[in-house]
C-alpha positions in Angstrom: 3.4 -4.5 2.6 3.8 -0.9 1.6 6.8 -2.9 -0.8 4.0 -4.7 -2.1 2.0 -1.3 -3.1 4.7 0.4 -4.4 5.7 -3.0 -6.6 2.4 -3.2 -8.2 2.3 0.5 -8.7 5.8 0.4 -10.8 4.1 -2.3 -12.9 1.2 -0.9 -13.6 3.2 2.4 -14.5 5.5 0.2 -16.9 2.6 -1.4 -18.5 0.8 1.7 -19.2 3.6 3.0 -20.9 3.6 0.2 -23.1 -0.2 0.2 -23.4 -1.6 -3.0 -21.7 -4.4 -1.1 -20.2 -6.0 -4.3 -18.7 -3.0 -4.9 -16.6 -2.0 -1.7 -16.0 -5.3 -1.1 -14.3 -5.3 -4.6 -12.5 -2.1 -3.8 -11.2 -3.4 -0.1 -10.0 -6.4 -1.7 -8.4 -4.1 -3.8 -6.2 -1.5 -1.6 -5.2 -4.4 0.6 -4.2 -6.1 -2.0 -2.4 -2.8 -3.1 -0.7 -1.8 1.0 0.3 -5.2 1.2 1.8 -4.8 -1.9 3.9 -1.5 -0.5 5.1 -2.9 2.5 6.0 -5.9 1.1 8.0 -3.2 -1.3 9.7 -0.9 1.0 10.6 -3.6 3.4 12.2 -4.4 0.7 14.4 -1.2 -0.2 15.4 -0.9 3.6 16.4 -4.2 3.8 18.4 -3.5 0.3 19.9 0.0 1.8 21.4 -1.1 5.2 22.4 -4.2 3.6 24.3 -1.3 0.8 26.4 0.7 4.2 26.9 3.6 3.0 24.6 5.9 5.3 23.3 8.0 5.0 20.2 11.0 3.3 20.5 14.2 5.2 19.9 
């Protein structure tokens, strides 16, 4: 999911360079939403692993 957020961020940057304001803002909005979803899921996984007592896999 983080990969999708990065992809939409790159699309937003390229669209902004070429002057496509609507496309750039749309892609940036999607990238922002995906990033926050990824961040929330990451925190949920960290908390659930801490509650279960599992350590990180090395």
